[in-house]
N, C-alpha and C positions, 0 to 999 in steps of 0.2 A: 632138882627142877620143882618148881611150882605146882600146887594141884588145883590152880584157878578153875573155875567154871568156866566154859570155853559154847556154853550154853546162852545164845538171848532168850532175854524176859521182855516181856509186853511193856516193863518200867524202864525197859534199857532201849527203850523208840524205836526197836529193830522189828522186822514185823511180825507178827503172830500169828502163832496159828488156831484152828479152829478147835471147837472143847468139841468133845466126845457125845454130847447133845445134837450139835449141828451136821457132826457125821452122817448121825444114826437121821438126819431131819430131810441131809438131801441122797442120804443111799434109798431110802423110805418113797423120795419124791421119785428119784431115777428108776427107781421097777414101775411106778406107777404109771410113769411115763412112756415105760416099754410098752410097760404089757394094754396100756391104752394102742399105742401104735400098733400091735401084733393086732389085738382084738378090731383095732378098723379095719385090716386089708384082710382079716379073716373071717370074722364073724358076717362081714354083707352088711351088716345097721348100717354102717355107712353107704350111701349111695357112688355112682362108681366114675362119677364126673367129680364127685367132692375127697373120693380116695388119697388123692397126690397132692393137694393145698390141705389137706387132714396131716399125712406125715410130713408135710414140710412143717407144718404152725407147732406138730408136738413137737419136731427134730431141734425147731429155735428154741422151742420152752428145755428142752433137755441139755441142751447146750448152757444156757442162763443157766440153770440150776449147778451144771456142772463145775462153772466156771466161778461162781459165786460160794457153795459150799465146800469146793475137791482145791480149788484151785487161789481162793480168799482174793476173787477181785470184789471190789468195791467200792465207795468214795470215803469210809472213815480212813485217817491220815495214817495207819498200819497199815493200811489195804493200797494205797495210793500207789506205792512204787508199783505194786506186781499190774495193776491196771492199765498206768502208763507202757511200761515195760511190753504189756498184748497189744496195748494199740498200736504202739510202734512195730512190733513184728505185722503184725496185720497189716499197719499199710506198707511195710516192705513187700511184704507178699503181695499186696496188690500191684504194688508197679511192676514185679517182674514178672506177672502173670499177665497183666495187661499189654507189658511190653512187649512181653514174649507174641501175642496173639496180634499185634499191631504188625511185626517185624512180619510172620508167618503171611497174614494178610497182603501187607505190600510184596511180598515174594511171589505169591501167588500170581497177584494181578497183573505182576510184569514179569511172568514168564510167559514163555512160547504161545500166541496165540491159539485160541482152541480151532479157527476155520482151516487153519495150518498145518500141512502134515511135516513129518520131520525133516524129507524130504525135499518140500519143498522150501525149507527154513533155511536149508543145505546150500540150495542153489540158488538162494536170493543173493547172497551176500555178492 
């Protein structure tokens, strides 16, 4: 058996992995965003009407940090495959969720009318 190297390297055109420095930066950013989210709720520094929007903004920022630093999503040639696969997966999930909600809504609308009791519906036929 040959002892060929089966690991991909950036020079071979395969997807590259992040450096130790990029993982540390992503980890620190994730920690900072987590602490900010916790602080927005617990400290009372954020007005009550703005807590939910603040949490949503920090959540989206956290998602972007996770995608870029840990899942290697980006526009560089090495990261385009990961990004395309992720976007396609999100499209399929959106179609499934939207279709399920549409089917459930239509089933609810077309069920027995609320102004009729079950006995009235049975005798109506």
